[in-house]
C-alpha positions as a Markdown table, in Angstrom:
| # | Residue | x | y | z |
|---|---|---|---|---|
| 1 | Met | 19.3 | 93.4 | -63.9 |
| 2 | Lys | 15.7 | 92.6 | -65.2 |
| 3 | Val | 14.5 | 95.5 | -67.4 |
| 4 | Leu | 11.2 | 96.4 | -68.6 |
| 5 | Phe | 10.5 | 99.1 | -71.3 |
| 6 | Arg | 7.0 | 100.7 | -71.4 |
| 7 | Ser | 6.5 | 102.2 | -74.9 |
| 8 | Asp | 4.2 | 102.2 | -77.7 |
| 9 | Ser | 4.1 | 102.5 | -81.5 |
| 10 | Ser | 1.5 | 102.8 | -84.0 |
| 11 | Ser | 0.6 | 104.3 | -87.5 |
| 12 | Gln | -0.7 | 107.4 | -85.5 |
| 13 | Ile | 2.0 | 107.9 | -83.0 |
| 14 | Gly | 5.0 | 106.7 | -85.1 |
| 15 | Phe | 7.9 | 104.4 | -84.4 |
| 16 | Gly | 10.5 | 106.9 | -82.8 |
| 17 | His | 9.9 | 105.7 | -79.2 |
| 18 | Ile | 10.4 | 102.0 | -79.8 |
| 19 | Lys | 13.4 | 102.6 | -82.4 |
| 20 | Arg | 15.5 | 104.5 | -79.8 |
| 21 | Asp | 14.5 | 102.0 | -77.0 |
| 22 | Leu | 15.9 | 99.1 | -79.1 |
| 23 | Val | 19.2 | 101.0 | -79.2 |
| 24 | Leu | 19.2 | 101.5 | -75.5 |
| 25 | Ala | 18.1 | 97.9 | -74.9 |
| 26 | Lys | 21.4 | 96.6 | -76.1 |
| 27 | Gln | 23.1 | 97.9 | -72.8 |
| 28 | Tyr | 21.1 | 95.3 | -70.8 |
| 29 | Asn | 21.1 | 91.5 | -70.7 |
| 30 | Asp | 17.6 | 90.7 | -69.4 |
| 31 | Val | 15.1 | 92.9 | -71.4 |
| 32 | Ser | 11.3 | 92.8 | -72.0 |
| 33 | Phe | 8.8 | 95.3 | -73.4 |
| 34 | Ala | 5.2 | 96.2 | -72.3 |
| 35 | Cys | 3.3 | 97.6 | -75.2 |
| 36 | Ile | -0.5 | 98.0 | -76.2 |
| 37 | Ala | -1.2 | 96.3 | -79.5 |
| 38 | Leu | -2.1 | 99.6 | -81.3 |
| 39 | Glu | -2.9 | 99.7 | -85.2 |
| 40 | Gly | 0.3 | 99.5 | -87.2 |
| 41 | Ser | 2.5 | 98.8 | -84.0 |
| 42 | Leu | 6.0 | 97.4 | -84.2 |
| 43 | Ile | 5.5 | 94.8 | -81.6 |
| 44 | Asp | 6.2 | 91.9 | -84.1 |
| 45 | Glu | 9.6 | 93.4 | -84.8 |
| 46 | Ile | 10.8 | 93.8 | -81.2 |
| 47 | Pro | 13.4 | 91.1 | -80.6 |
| 48 | Tyr | 12.5 | 90.6 | -77.0 |
| 49 | Pro | 9.8 | 89.3 | -74.9 |
| 50 | Val | 6.7 | 91.5 | -75.1 |
| 51 | Tyr | 3.9 | 91.8 | -72.6 |
| 52 | Glu | 0.9 | 92.9 | -74.6 |
| 53 | Leu | -1.1 | 95.2 | -72.2 |
| 54 | Thr | -4.8 | 95.3 | -72.5 |
| 55 | Ser | -5.2 | 98.9 | -71.4 |
| 56 | Ser | -3.2 | 102.0 | -70.6 |
| 57 | Ser | -4.2 | 101.4 | -66.9 |
| 58 | Ile | -1.0 | 102.1 | -64.6 |
| 59 | Tyr | -2.3 | 99.5 | -62.3 |
| 60 | Glu | -1.9 | 96.9 | -65.0 |
| 61 | Leu | 1.7 | 97.9 | -65.4 |
| 62 | Ile | 2.2 | 97.9 | -61.8 |
| 63 | Asn | 0.8 | 94.4 | -61.4 |
| 64 | Leu | 3.2 | 93.2 | -64.2 |
| 65 | Ile | 6.2 | 94.7 | -62.4 |
| 66 | Lys | 5.3 | 92.9 | -59.3 |
| 67 | Ala | 4.4 | 89.6 | -60.9 |
| 68 | Glu | 7.6 | 89.4 | -62.9 |
| 69 | Lys | 9.8 | 91.0 | -60.3 |
| 70 | Phe | 11.3 | 93.7 | -62.5 |
| 71 | Glu | 14.2 | 95.8 | -61.2 |
| 72 | Leu | 14.4 | 98.6 | -63.6 |
| 73 | Leu | 11.5 | 100.3 | -65.5 |
| 74 | Ile | 12.1 | 102.4 | -68.5 |
| 75 | Ile | 9.4 | 104.6 | -69.7 |
| 76 | Asp | 9.3 | 106.1 | -73.1 |
| 77 | His | 5.7 | 107.4 | -73.4 |
| 78 | Tyr | 4.2 | 110.8 | -73.6 |
| 79 | Asp | 1.1 | 109.7 | -71.6 |
| 80 | Ile | 2.9 | 108.6 | -68.5 |
| 81 | Gly | 3.9 | 111.4 | -66.2 |
| 82 | Tyr | 5.0 | 112.5 | -62.8 |
| 83 | Asp | 1.9 | 111.2 | -60.7 |
| 84 | Asp | 1.9 | 107.9 | -62.7 |
| 85 | Glu | 5.6 | 107.5 | -62.0 |
| 86 | Lys | 5.3 | 108.3 | -58.4 |
| 87 | Leu | 2.5 | 105.8 | -58.0 |
| 88 | Ile | 4.7 | 103.1 | -59.7 |
| 89 | Lys | 7.5 | 104.0 | -57.3 |
| 90 | Leu | 5.4 | 103.9 | -54.1 |
| 91 | Glu | 3.7 | 100.4 | -55.2 |
| 92 | Thr | 6.8 | 98.8 | -56.4 |
| 93 | Gly | 9.9 | 100.4 | -55.4 |
| 94 | Ile | 11.4 | 99.8 | -58.8 |
| 95 | Lys | 14.1 | 102.0 | -60.2 |
| 96 | Ile | 12.7 | 104.3 | -63.0 |
| 97 | Leu | 14.6 | 105.7 | -66.1 |
| 98 | Ser | 12.3 | 108.2 | -67.7 |
| 99 | Phe | 12.7 | 109.5 | -71.3 |
| 100 | Asp | 11.7 | 113.1 | -71.8 |
| 101 | Asp | 11.7 | 115.5 | -74.9 |
| 102 | Thr | 9.8 | 118.4 | -73.9 |
| 103 | Phe | 11.0 | 119.5 | -70.2 |
| 104 | Lys | 8.2 | 117.9 | -68.2 |
| 105 | Ala | 8.4 | 117.1 | -64.4 |
| 106 | His | 9.2 | 113.3 | -63.8 |
| 107 | Tyr | 9.4 | 111.3 | -60.6 |
| 108 | Cys | 12.4 | 109.0 | -61.6 |
| 109 | Asp | 15.9 | 108.0 | -60.7 |
| 110 | Ile | 17.3 | 108.8 | -64.1 |
| 111 | Leu | 16.1 | 111.2 | -66.5 |
| 112 | Leu | 17.2 | 110.8 | -70.2 |
| 113 | Asn | 16.8 | 113.5 | -72.7 |
| 114 | Val | 18.7 | 112.5 | -76.0 |
| 115 | Asn | 18.1 | 115.6 | -77.8 |
| 116 | Ala | 21.0 | 118.0 | -78.9 |
| 117 | Tyr | 19.2 | 120.9 | -77.4 |
| 118 | Ala | 18.9 | 119.4 | -73.8 |
| 119 | Lys | 20.9 | 120.5 | -70.7 |
| 120 | Ala | 20.8 | 119.2 | -67.2 |
| 121 | Ser | 20.1 | 122.8 | -66.0 |
| 122 | Asp | 16.6 | 122.6 | -67.8 |
| 123 | Tyr | 15.4 | 120.1 | -65.3 |
| 124 | Lys | 16.0 | 122.3 | -62.1 |
| 125 | Asp | 12.9 | 121.6 | -59.9 |
| 126 | Leu | 11.4 | 119.2 | -62.3 |
| 127 | Val | 12.9 | 115.9 | -61.0 |
| 128 | Pro | 13.8 | 114.6 | -57.5 |
| 129 | Phe | 17.1 | 116.1 | -55.9 |
| 130 | Arg | 18.9 | 112.7 | -56.3 |
| 131 | Cys | 17.8 | 112.1 | -59.9 |
| 132 | Glu | 20.6 | 111.4 | -62.3 |
| 133 | Leu | 20.4 | 113.6 | -65.4 |
| 134 | Arg | 21.5 | 112.4 | -68.7 |
| 135 | Cys | 20.9 | 115.2 | -71.3 |
| 136 | Gly | 22.3 | 116.1 | -74.8 |
| 137 | Phe | 23.7 | 114.9 | -77.8 |
| 138 | Ser | 26.4 | 112.9 | -76.1 |
| 139 | Tyr | 23.6 | 110.5 | -74.9 |
| 140 | Ala | 21.8 | 110.1 | -78.3 |
| 141 | Leu | 20.7 | 106.7 | -79.0 |
| 142 | Ile | 21.8 | 106.1 | -82.7 |
| 143 | Arg | 21.9 | 102.6 | -84.5 |
| 144 | Asp | 25.4 | 101.4 | -85.2 |
| 145 | Glu | 24.8 | 101.5 | -88.9 |
| 146 | Phe | 24.9 | 105.3 | -88.8 |
| 147 | Tyr | 28.2 | 105.5 | -86.9 |
| 148 | Lys | 29.7 | 103.0 | -89.5 |
| 149 | Glu | 28.2 | 104.9 | -92.3 |
| 150 | Ser | 29.7 | 108.3 | -91.0 |
| 151 | Lys | 33.3 | 107.0 | -91.7 |
| 152 | Ile | 32.4 | 106.2 | -95.5 |
| 153 | Lys | 32.3 | 108.6 | -98.2 |
| 154 | Arg | 29.8 | 107.6 | -100.8 |
| 155 | Glu | 28.9 | 108.8 | -104.3 |
| 156 | Lys | 25.8 | 111.1 | -104.3 |
| 157 | Ile | 23.3 | 109.3 | -106.5 |
| 158 | Trp | 20.0 | 110.9 | -105.1 |
| 159 | Asp | 19.4 | 114.6 | -105.1 |
| 160 | Tyr | 16.9 | 114.5 | -102.4 |
| 161 | Phe | 16.2 | 111.9 | -99.6 |
| 162 | Ile | 12.7 | 112.4 | -98.1 |
| 163 | Cys | 11.6 | 110.8 | -94.8 |
| 164 | Ile | 8.8 | 112.3 | -92.6 |
| 165 | Gly | 9.0 | 109.4 | -90.1 |
| 166 | Gly | 7.8 | 106.0 | -90.6 |
| 167 | Thr | 4.1 | 106.9 | -90.8 |
| 168 | Asp | 3.8 | 110.3 | -92.3 |
| 169 | Ile | 0.2 | 110.9 | -91.1 |
| 170 | Lys | -0.1 | 114.2 | -93.2 |
| 171 | Asn | 1.2 | 112.6 | -96.5 |
| 172 | Leu | 3.8 | 115.3 | -96.5 |
| 173 | Ser | 6.2 | 113.3 | -98.6 |
| 174 | Ala | 4.2 | 113.5 | -101.8 |
| 175 | Lys | 3.7 | 117.2 | -101.2 |
| 176 | Ile | 7.4 | 117.9 | -100.6 |
| 177 | Ala | 8.5 | 115.8 | -103.8 |
| 178 | Ser | 5.9 | 117.8 | -105.9 |
| 179 | Asp | 7.9 | 120.9 | -105.4 |
| 180 | Phe | 11.1 | 119.7 | -107.1 |
| 181 | Ser | 11.8 | 119.6 | -110.8 |
| 182 | Glu | 11.3 | 116.4 | -112.7 |
| 183 | Glu | 15.1 | 116.4 | -113.4 |
| 184 | Lys | 15.8 | 115.7 | -109.7 |
| 185 | Lys | 16.4 | 112.2 | -108.6 |
| 186 | Ile | 14.3 | 111.8 | -105.3 |
| 187 | Leu | 14.2 | 108.8 | -102.8 |
| 188 | Ile | 11.3 | 108.6 | -100.5 |
| 189 | Ala | 11.5 | 106.4 | -97.4 |
| 190 | Thr | 8.4 | 105.3 | -95.5 |
| 191 | Ser | 6.9 | 102.2 | -94.0 |
| 192 | Asn | 4.1 | 99.6 | -94.5 |
| 193 | Ser | 2.4 | 101.4 | -91.4 |
| 194 | Asn | 1.8 | 104.7 | -93.5 |
| 195 | Lys | -1.8 | 105.0 | -93.9 |
| 196 | Asn | -1.2 | 107.0 | -97.0 |
| 197 | Leu | 0.9 | 104.3 | -98.6 |
| 198 | Lys | -1.4 | 103.5 | -101.5 |
| 199 | Lys | -1.7 | 107.2 | -102.4 |
| 200 | Leu | 2.2 | 107.5 | -102.1 |
| 201 | Gln | 2.6 | 104.5 | -104.3 |
| 202 | Lys | 0.3 | 105.8 | -107.0 |
| 203 | Phe | 1.9 | 109.2 | -106.8 |
| 204 | Val | 5.4 | 107.7 | -107.4 |
| 205 | Gln | 4.3 | 105.6 | -110.3 |
| 206 | Asn | 3.3 | 109.0 | -112.1 |
| 207 | His | 6.7 | 110.4 | -111.5 |
| 208 | Pro | 9.6 | 108.3 | -112.9 |
| 209 | Asn | 12.2 | 110.6 | -111.1 |
| 210 | Ile | 10.9 | 109.5 | -107.7 |
| 211 | Thr | 11.8 | 106.1 | -106.1 |
| 212 | Leu | 9.9 | 104.8 | -102.9 |
| 213 | Thr | 11.6 | 102.7 | -100.5 |
| 214 | Ile | 9.3 | 100.7 | -97.9 |
| 215 | Asp | 10.8 | 99.6 | -94.5 |
| 216 | Ser | 14.3 | 99.9 | -95.8 |
| 217 | Asp | 17.0 | 98.2 | -93.7 |
| 218 | Asn | 19.8 | 100.4 | -95.0 |
| 219 | Leu | 18.6 | 103.9 | -94.4 |
| 220 | Ala | 22.0 | 105.1 | -93.2 |
| 221 | Lys | 23.6 | 104.2 | -96.6 |
| 222 | Leu | 20.7 | 105.7 | -98.6 |
| 223 | Met | 21.0 | 109.0 | -96.5 |
| 224 | Asn | 24.8 | 109.0 | -97.1 |
| 225 | Glu | 24.2 | 108.7 | -100.9 |
| 226 | Ser | 21.9 | 111.6 | -101.0 |
| 227 | Lys | 22.9 | 115.3 | -101.7 |
| 228 | Lys | 20.3 | 116.7 | -99.4 |
| 229 | Leu | 18.0 | 115.2 | -96.7 |
| 230 | Ile | 14.4 | 116.7 | -95.9 |
| 231 | Ile | 13.5 | 114.9 | -92.8 |
| 232 | Ser | 11.0 | 115.3 | -89.8 |
| 233 | Ala | 12.3 | 117.1 | -86.9 |
| 234 | Ser | 12.6 | 113.8 | -84.9 |
| 235 | Ser | 15.3 | 111.3 | -84.1 |
| 236 | Leu | 16.2 | 111.5 | -87.8 |
| 237 | Val | 17.9 | 114.7 | -86.8 |
| 238 | Asn | 20.5 | 113.1 | -84.6 |
| 239 | Glu | 21.3 | 110.5 | -87.4 |
| 240 | Ala | 21.7 | 113.4 | -90.0 |
| 241 | Leu | 24.0 | 115.2 | -87.4 |
| 242 | Ile | 26.1 | 112.0 | -87.2 |
| 243 | Leu | 26.4 | 111.7 | -91.0 |
| 244 | Lys | 27.3 | 115.4 | -91.1 |
| 245 | Ala | 24.7 | 115.6 | -93.8 |
| 246 | Asn | 23.1 | 118.5 | -95.6 |
| 247 | Phe | 19.4 | 118.5 | -94.4 |
| 248 | Lys | 16.3 | 120.3 | -93.8 |
| 249 | Ala | 14.2 | 119.6 | -90.9 |
| 250 | Ile | 10.2 | 119.7 | -91.2 |
| 251 | Cys | 8.4 | 120.4 | -87.9 |
| 252 | Cys | 5.1 | 118.7 | -88.3 |
| 253 | Ala | 4.1 | 117.7 | -84.6 |
| 254 | Lys | 4.1 | 119.7 | -81.4 |
| 255 | Asn | 6.6 | 117.5 | -79.7 |
| 256 | Gln | 9.1 | 118.4 | -82.5 |
| 257 | Glu | 8.9 | 122.1 | -81.9 |
| 258 | Lys | 11.9 | 122.3 | -79.4 |
| 259 | Ile | 14.3 | 120.5 | -81.7 |
| 260 | Ala | 13.2 | 122.5 | -84.6 |
| 261 | Lys | 13.5 | 125.9 | -82.7 |
| 262 | Trp | 17.0 | 124.8 | -81.7 |
| 263 | Leu | 18.1 | 123.8 | -85.1 |
| 264 | Ala | 16.8 | 127.1 | -86.4 |
| 265 | Gln | 18.9 | 129.0 | -83.8 |
| 266 | Lys | 21.8 | 127.1 | -84.9 |
| 267 | Gly | 21.5 | 128.2 | -88.5 |
| 268 | Tyr | 19.9 | 124.8 | -89.9 |
| 269 | Glu | 17.2 | 125.1 | -92.3 |
| 270 | Val | 13.8 | 124.4 | -90.9 |
| 271 | Asp | 10.3 | 124.6 | -92.0 |
| 272 | Phe | 7.3 | 124.7 | -89.5 |
| 273 | Leu | 4.0 | 123.3 | -90.7 |
């Protein structure tokens, strides 16, 4: 099956969509991505052919699907909704798998909500009658390194591991780290797409108890080496759950509210900012 992922990433919207798409992409043999080249995007790190779109026009996407004869469209994009999906289906007939995190209506063949709080019953009257519903933690898209790491018991060398996504737009990492004693060993994880990176680097230089890791390729190990994780209420939560880690979730964006409220109801430590 010839598969096209429609997803974006940037220093503004973060990397979560692309990261989980890359996990799902491993299930298919013939994969391509369609992305807009936004500032700080992960396009250069996608190990598949990428069609760079010039706009968010649904017709540009439709023309691409027709020209390249794609058979499955996987949409992981908050700005593409029910009406857009219906238009794509009517124009191309392509099979559509839609990601959803917030219980919105979708016109798709498969609905995928990988969040632990999601249930198939949440989508009553929100999707076509014959839509296949894949909801809940059993469908979580987690990198293999986390499954492997969950079987390893490591010495805890960090008191706190802080990661507010790859971009941390509000520079919360520094604010959170400032609240801890200088006797605590703290590791902050971020990426080169963090617009506050220079500020963060300067902050860390003035705090010898804090270490900064940028674009780390062994996050699972670092998380497993930490006594407590302070993470955004994002896909990082599923990774923390797999590791059975002690963690606090920080809700710092509207699309994180549902997972944050679910965690709070389950007795996990959550801060709403």
